[in-house]
N, C-alpha and C positions, 0 to 999 in steps of 0.2 A: 524298871527294866533297863539294862545297859547293853549296848550293842557295839559291834565293830565289823570290819570287812569279813570276819570269820563267820558271821551270821548270814552273809549273802545279801541279796536284794530283798528288802523288806516291805511289807504292806502295812504302813503305819495307820492307814484307815481301819484295817482289820484290828490292829492293836487298840485303837480308840473305841471301836465297837465292843471289844472284849472287856473294856473297863480300865485299860492302862491309862494312867494320868500323866506320866512323865517318862522321859527316856534320857539316859546318860550316854552320850555318843563318844566313842574314841576318836580324838582328833588326830592322834599320831603317837610316835614313840621316838626315843633317842634324841640326839642333839641337832639334827638337821631338818630343815623344812621339807627336804626331799623325802623324809620319812612320814609324811602326812598319810593318814589312813586313806587308802584309795577309794573308799566308799563314803568318806566323811561328808563331802558336799552333797551327795545324793541322799544320805541318811538325814542330814540336817534339813534339806529342802522339803523332803517328803514328810518329816515329822512336823515341821512348821505348818505345812499345808493341811495336815490332819488335825491341827489344833492342839498338839501335845506340848507340854512344857519341856524344856530342854536344858540339860547340863552337858559338860564335856569332861573327858579325862585324857591325861597324857601319860603313857607308860614309860617309866624311867629305866635307863641302863647306866645312869651316872655313876662314875667311879671317882669323882672329885667335885669340889665345889664349883669349879669352872664348868664342868660337864652339866651340873644342875642349872647353872645360869644360862648356858647355851640351850638347854632343854626348855627353860622358861621362855627364852626369846623365840625359839622355833614355835612353841605352842601359841604364843601371842600373835605371831605372824599368820598362823593358820586360822585362828578364830577371829582375826580382825574384821570389823565391819558387820559382825553378827551380834545377835542378842541372845542371852541365855538366862532363863528363869531360875536355874539351879547352879550351884557352884562349879568352878573349874577345878578338877581334882588332880593331884599329883599321885600317880599310881606306883606304889613302892612294893615290889614283890620278889626281886631277884635275891637268891641265896648268897651270891657273891657280894652283894651290897651288905647283907646282914653280917657276913663274916668279917667285914672291915670294922664293925663295931657300932655301939650305940651312939657315941659322940658323932661319928661320921654320918650315920643315918639321920640323926636329929638335925645336923647342920645342912644336909642337902635338902631336907624338907623345908627348912626355914629359908634357904636360899631361893628355892623355886617359888614357894607360896608368897614369900615376901616380895619378890619381883613382880608377881601378878598383882598383889595388893597395891603396890606403888603405882601401877598402871590402870587402876580402876576396876579390878576384878575381885569377885568374891571367891577366895581360894580355899580349897579343902584338901584333905588327905584321905586316900583310900588305902587300907591295909587290912590284912587278916587280923583277927582278934588277938592272938598271942604274940605274934611278932610286934604288934603295935605297942604292947606294954613292955616287951622285952628290949626293943631297940629304939624307942622314941621317948625322950625325956617328958616328964609330967607337964612342964610348962608349955612345950610345943603341942602336946595332946590337947591342952586347954586353949591354945592360941588360935587354932584353925578348925574349920568345920570337919567333923569326922564322918567318914562313910566306912563302916566296918563290915567285913565279910566273916560270917560264921554260920555254917550250914547246920542248923540245929532248930529246935522248936522255940528257942529264945536266944537272945544275945546276952552273954554273961559279962560283957564289959562293964566295969563298975562306975565309969565316969559318964560324962554327958556326950551324947553323939546324936547326929541329925538323921543319918540314914543307916539302914541295915540291909546288907545283901544276904538273904536267908536261904537261897537255893541256886544251884547252877543247872538244874534239870527242869526248869519251867517250860511250859509249852503253851503257845497260842495258835489255835487252829488256822491253817492256811496263811500264815504270816510271812513265810519266806519261800524261796525257790530251791532250797537246798535239799537234795535227796538224802535219805537215811536219817541219821541222828541230827535233828534240828532243835535240840534243847537250848534254852537261853537262861541267862542269869536273871534272877528276880529280886526286886528291892522294895523296901517300904520306907517312906519318909515320915519323920515325926515333927518336922519343922516347916512352917509356911515360908519356904525360901522365895517363891515368886513375889510375895508382898514385900518381904524384907529387902530383896535385891532391887526391886523397882522403886521403892520408897527412898532408897539411898542413892539411886542413880548409878548403879554398878552394872557390869557385864554388858555394856553397850546401850543401856537404857539412860534416857535423859530424865532428870527430875522435872516433873510437870509443874509449871508455874501456877500458883493459885489464881483462880478466876476473880476478876474484879467484883466486889460486892455491888448489889444494885444501888442505884442512886437513892439518897435519903430525901424524903419529902417532909418539910416542916411548915406548919401553918402558924402564921404570926398575926397579931392584931393589925387591922388596916390603918395606914397612915393618912389616907385620904378618904373623905366621906363617900365619894362615888363608887368606892369598892367596898364589898362586904368584908374582905380580909386580904392580906398579902400571903403569897405562897413562895417559899424559897426552895429551889431545887439545888442541892449541893452534890455534884457528881464526884465519884472517887477520883478519876483522873481522865475521864473520857467524855468529851463534849457530845459525842454521838449518843452515849447512854443518857445523858441529861436531856437531850432533845427528844428522845423516845419517851422519857418520863413526862416531859412537858406536854406532849400531845395527849397523854393519858389524863394528866391533871386538868387540862382545859375542858375535857369532857366531864370530869367529875365536879369541877368548880367553875362554872361559866361566868359567875359574877365576882371573879377574883383577879387581882393583879399578879402576874407571874414574874418573879425575880429569879434569874438563874446565875449560878456561879460555877466556875470551872477551875481546876488546878492547873490545867495547861491548855 
């Protein structure tokens, strides 16, 4: 599911109970940080509290490469300090952009997404099915994660894509405060983006350091007759770990000489 201020104040707990697993939130639009979506912070905080995985998108009005670079900069300032389990998408929809041509559209996508990637984000492109193949080069289609809109019983895009927006008339009961038509965009993901992004330390996540292996206990023949055997504890790099193992070993082998070694 993807949302913006146009969906109003949302009950993400209700979404979670209804089976929604992730939400893509509009961070803003245009080339200025002042164009941040007015409900972005609220949507982000409530979705996190509900335990939903989150991605974001930035709606583009770029008419030059410089515009696209400014849009990327504004987007990164808005999302700074937050974590996202799904990609950060460049939303390309404006007909006036398509009229400038395929080379232009291809270049602004690469400018925006490339800037995000250089700054540690997992970047993607959101477009409708046919403009995507008409206005974006094949290499850029393959370069970034694709989120494709096609309101049909299946997505006919022939290439590889990670998400499909299949409807704009979805409904979740009691999810927002808007009167009248409160339909929402519905999406399905085919890629385990949360694992991929966390494993790579992207989108605000830090790569987890591997835990130290347990201390190795080695039993050696005794060098002195008064001991039945010698035991050497070789800790990975932590004296505290070795001392913990030492106490255990003493209980198991009361008639042994304990030799301990540490790397630091």
